[in-house]
C-alpha positions in Angstrom: -28.4 -7.7 2.0 -26.4 -5.6 4.4 -28.0 -2.3 5.5 -27.0 0.7 3.5 -24.4 2.9 5.3 -24.5 6.6 5.5 -22.7 8.3 2.6 -20.4 10.2 4.9 -19.3 7.0 6.6 -18.8 5.3 3.3 -16.7 8.2 2.0 -14.6 8.1 5.1 -14.0 4.4 4.8 -13.3 4.3 1.1 -12.4 7.8 -0.1 -9.2 9.3 -1.1 -8.3 13.0 -0.7 -10.3 14.9 -3.3 -8.1 16.4 -6.0 -11.0 17.2 -8.4 -14.1 19.4 -8.0 -16.8 17.5 -6.1 -19.6 16.2 -8.3 -23.1 17.6 -8.1 -25.1 16.4 -5.0 -27.3 14.2 -7.1 -24.3 12.5 -8.7 -22.6 12.1 -5.4 -25.6 10.2 -4.1 -25.7 8.0 -7.2 -22.0 7.1 -6.7 -22.5 6.4 -3.0 -25.5 4.1 -3.8 -23.5 2.2 -6.4 -20.5 1.8 -4.1 -22.6 0.7 -1.2 -24.2 -1.9 -3.3 -20.8 -3.3 -4.4 -19.6 -3.3 -0.8 -22.7 -5.1 0.6 -23.3 -7.6 -2.2 -19.8 -8.4 -3.5 -17.5 -7.5 -0.6 -15.0 -5.8 -2.9 -11.7 -4.7 -1.4 -11.3 -1.1 -0.1 -8.7 -0.3 -2.8 -11.1 -1.5 -5.5 -14.0 0.6 -4.2 -11.7 3.7 -3.9 -10.7 3.2 -7.6 -14.3 3.1 -8.6 -15.0 6.2 -6.6 -12.1 8.1 -8.2 -13.2 7.1 -11.7 -16.8 8.0 -11.2 -16.2 11.3 -9.5 -13.8 12.3 -12.2 -16.4 11.6 -14.9 -19.1 13.4 -12.9 -16.9 16.5 -12.6 -16.3 16.4 -16.3 -20.0 16.1 -17.0 -20.8 19.0 -14.6 -18.5 21.3 -16.6 -20.7 20.4 -19.6 -24.0 21.0 -17.9 -24.7 17.2 -17.7 -24.8 14.6 -15.0 -24.4 10.8 -14.7 -28.1 10.2 -15.3 -28.2 12.1 -18.6 -24.7 11.3 -20.0 -24.7 9.6 -23.4 -22.1 7.8 -25.4 -20.6 11.0 -26.8 -19.9 12.2 -23.3 -18.2 8.9 -22.4 -16.0 9.0 -25.5 -15.2 12.7 -24.9 -14.1 12.1 -21.4 -11.9 9.1 -22.4 -10.3 11.2 -25.1 -9.6 13.9 -22.7 -8.0 11.5 -20.3 -5.8 9.9 -23.0 -4.8 13.3 -24.2 -3.8 14.2 -20.6 -1.4 11.2 -20.6 -3.5 8.4 -19.1 -2.0 5.0 -19.7 -3.8 2.2 -21.4 -4.2 0.2 -18.2 -5.7 3.3 -16.4 -8.0 3.9 -19.3 -9.2 0.3 -19.3 -9.9 0.5 -15.6 -11.9 3.7 -16.2 -14.0 2.0 -18.9 -14.7 -0.9 -16.5 -15.8 1.5 -13.7 -18.2 3.3 -16.0 -19.5 0.1 -17.6 -20.3 -1.5 -14.2 -22.0 1.7 -13.0 -24.2 2.0 -16.1 -25.0 -1.7 -16.4 -26.3 -1.6 -12.9 -28.4 1.5 -13.6 -30.0 -0.4 -16.6 -30.6 -3.5 -14.5 -32.3 -1.4 -11.8 -34.5 0.2 -14.5 -33.2 3.7 -13.7 -31.9 4.0 -17.3 -33.1 2.4 -20.5 -29.8 2.5 -22.3 -26.1 1.9 -21.4 -23.9 4.7 -22.9 -20.8 2.4 -22.5 -22.3 -0.5 -24.5 -20.3 0.1 -27.6 -17.2 1.6 -26.0 -14.2 -0.6 -26.2 -11.4 -0.6 -23.7 -7.8 -0.5 -24.9 -6.3 -4.0 -25.4 -3.7 -4.9 -22.8 -1.0 -7.4 -23.3 -0.4 -9.8 -20.5 3.0 -9.1 -18.9 4.9 -12.1 -17.4 5.2 -11.3 -13.7 8.7 -10.7 -12.5 10.2 -13.4 -10.4 13.5 -14.0 -8.6 15.6 -17.0 -9.2 15.7 -19.6 -6.4 19.3 -18.6 -5.6 18.2 -14.9 -5.3 15.3 -15.9 -3.0 17.8 -17.8 -0.8 20.0 -14.7 -0.6 17.0 -12.5 0.3 15.8 -14.8 3.0 19.2 -14.9 4.6 19.7 -11.1 4.6 17.9 -10.3 8.0 20.0 -10.4 11.1 18.1 -13.1 13.1 20.0 -12.3 16.3 17.9 -9.2 16.5 14.1 -9.5 17.3 13.2 -7.3 14.3 15.5 -9.3 12.0 14.0 -12.6 13.3 10.5 -11.2 12.6 11.6 -10.1 9.1 13.1 -13.5 8.3 9.9 -15.1 9.5 7.9 -12.7 7.3 10.0 -13.5 4.2 9.9 -17.2 4.8 6.1 -17.2 5.3 5.6 -15.0 2.2 7.7 -17.3 0.0 6.2 -20.5 1.4 2.6 -19.4 1.0 2.4 -16.8 -1.8 0.1 -14.6 0.3 -0.7 -11.1 -0.8 1.2 -8.6 1.3 -2.1 -7.3 2.9 -2.9 -10.9 3.8 0.5 -11.5 5.2 0.7 -8.4 7.5 -3.0 -9.0 8.4 -2.3 -12.5 9.9 -3.4 -12.9 13.5 -2.3 -15.3 16.2 -5.6 -17.1 15.8 -5.0 -17.5 12.1 -1.9 -19.6 12.5 -1.9 -23.3 13.5 1.7 -24.5 14.2 0.3 -27.9 15.0 -1.4 -28.3 11.6 1.2 -26.2 9.7 -1.5 -24.0 8.2 -2.4 -20.3 8.1 -6.1 -19.2 7.7 -6.3 -16.2 5.3 -9.1 -13.9 4.5 -8.5 -12.7 1.0 -10.2 -10.5 -1.6 -14.0 -10.4 -1.3 -13.8 -11.8 2.2 -13.0 -15.3 0.9 -11.3 -17.5 3.4 -8.7 -20.2 2.5 -6.2 -22.4 4.3 -2.6 -22.4 3.1 0.1 -24.8 4.1 3.3 -23.3 5.6 5.9 -26.0 4.9 8.5 -27.2 7.3 11.0 -24.5 6.8 8.6 -21.6 7.3 6.9 -23.4 10.2 10.3 -23.7 11.9 10.9 -19.9 11.5 7.4 -19.2 12.8 8.1 -21.3 15.9 11.4 -19.4 16.5 9.8 -16.0 16.0 6.9 -16.9 18.4 9.4 -18.1 21.0 12.1 -15.4 20.8 11.1 -12.6 18.5 7.5 -11.6 19.1 7.7 -11.7 23.0 10.8 -9.4 22.8 9.0 -6.9 20.6 5.8 -6.9 22.6 7.2 -6.9 26.1 4.4 -6.7 28.6 1.9 -5.6 25.9 -0.6 -7.9 24.2 -1.8 -7.9 20.6 -3.7 -9.9 18.1 -1.4 -9.3 15.1 1.1 -12.1 14.3 3.8 -9.7 13.1 4.3 -6.7 15.3 6.6 -3.7 15.6 8.7 -2.5 18.6 5.7 -0.5 19.6 3.6 -3.6 19.8 1.5 -2.6 16.8 0.7 -4.6 13.7 3.2 -4.2 10.8 2.0 -2.1 7.8 2.3 -3.0 4.2 4.4 0.1 3.6 6.8 -0.7 6.4 7.3 -4.2 5.1 7.8 -2.9 1.6 10.7 -0.7 2.8 12.2 -3.6 4.7 12.2 -5.8 1.6 14.0 -3.2 -0.4 16.6 -2.8 2.3 17.2 -6.6 2.3 17.3 -6.7 -1.5 20.2 -4.2 -1.5 22.0 -6.2 1.2 21.5 -9.4 -0.9 22.8 -7.8 -4.1 19.4 -7.9 -5.7 17.7 -5.2 -7.8 16.0 -2.9 -5.1 13.1 -2.3 -7.4 11.6 -5.6 -6.3 8.5 -5.5 -4.1 7.0 -7.9 -1.7 4.7 -8.9 -4.5 7.8 -10.2 -6.3 8.0 -13.0 -3.8 4.4 -13.9 -4.5 5.2 -14.2 -8.2 8.4 -16.2 -7.3 6.3 -18.6 -5.2 3.9 -19.3 -8.2 6.7 -19.5 -10.7 8.9 -21.9 -8.7 5.9 -24.2 -7.9 5.2 -24.5 -11.6 8.8 -25.0 -12.4 8.8 -28.0 -10.1 5.7 -29.5 -11.6 2.8 -28.1 -9.7 -0.7 -28.1 -11.3 -2.0 -24.7 -12.4 -5.3 -25.2 -10.6 -3.5 -26.0 -7.4 -1.5 -22.8 -7.7 -4.8 -20.9 -8.3 -6.1 -22.2 -5.0 -3.0 -21.4 -3.1 -2.9 -17.8 -4.5 -6.5 -17.3 -3.7 -7.6 -16.4 -7.3 -11.3 -16.7 -7.6 -11.0 -17.5 -11.3 -8.5 -19.7 -13.1 -8.2 -17.0 -15.8 -6.3 -14.8 -13.3 -3.8 -17.5 -12.7 -3.4 -18.3 -16.4 -0.8 -15.6 -16.8 1.6 -18.1 -15.3 0.9 -20.5 -18.2 3.8 -18.7 -19.9 6.0 -20.0 -17.1 4.8 -23.6 -17.6 5.1 -23.3 -21.3 8.7 -22.1 -21.1 9.5 -25.0 -18.7 8.0 -27.6 -21.1 9.9 -26.1 -24.0 13.2 -26.3 -22.1 12.5 -29.8 -21.0 11.7 -30.8 -24.5 14.9 -29.2 -25.9 17.0 -30.9 -23.2 15.6 -34.4 -23.3 14.0 -35.1 -26.7 16.3 -36.8 -29.2 15.3 -34.3 -31.9 15.0 -31.3 -29.5 
């Protein structure tokens, strides 16, 4: 087990600006202990840990206003807080995440013998329907890929970014986090460190590989100048590209390509999975490429595969 970090360091790494009253000191320590355990044992992403922090601190502040704390809270307090959040306009997905945060916290307290009961044991999260991820058509993807001006180093970088994203289905954080050491043009692979620190190798494909080679030869050197950097995709200042900057670039190119500007870089990840399935890829292969730890996460795309089979049946079966 990794050594427990100081609470202040953990808060700095994971915390968001506080918008609620701080929980009592004892509850703050309980939250930090819980988050440290998740970080060291499961390697959860920073955004996930920040979400747990926000949920637990909100509940702790609610308990403090009632003269209770996380150790003494019962089922009525949990239900009361959930009711208050729903009345304040919390959406079902937000409420479901809150229930998950509280449940994981209290289950761990019970497992450690700190509490004898779990106040969330009989609390149900709202049922959520699975929405089919939005995806572009293949024609729209082509238009988006062709939008950057490849005569400019930034445009060449952006074309390369879009090509790699569509060819690999990487998460945006994985894409902008690619390093020079993580790309093998000889083998046509990228090495990605995904959620939970899990590493995987993803093939680039000939088209994306060609754009990577062009970017490395003409785009990246022009952007870096005499500077050196480890990031694959860099800015004019020689720094690694951020998720937010890439998100804005994608929206700009969507407008230029005549596509709904509400799309996000994640749309290309969904398009990658959808188009693979449309062309006959196996769902488990798509799971491996997307970096999903569990096939159940990928199974939202079974809707895509089902629609494809229905269409093929209607087109080709004599009684379709």
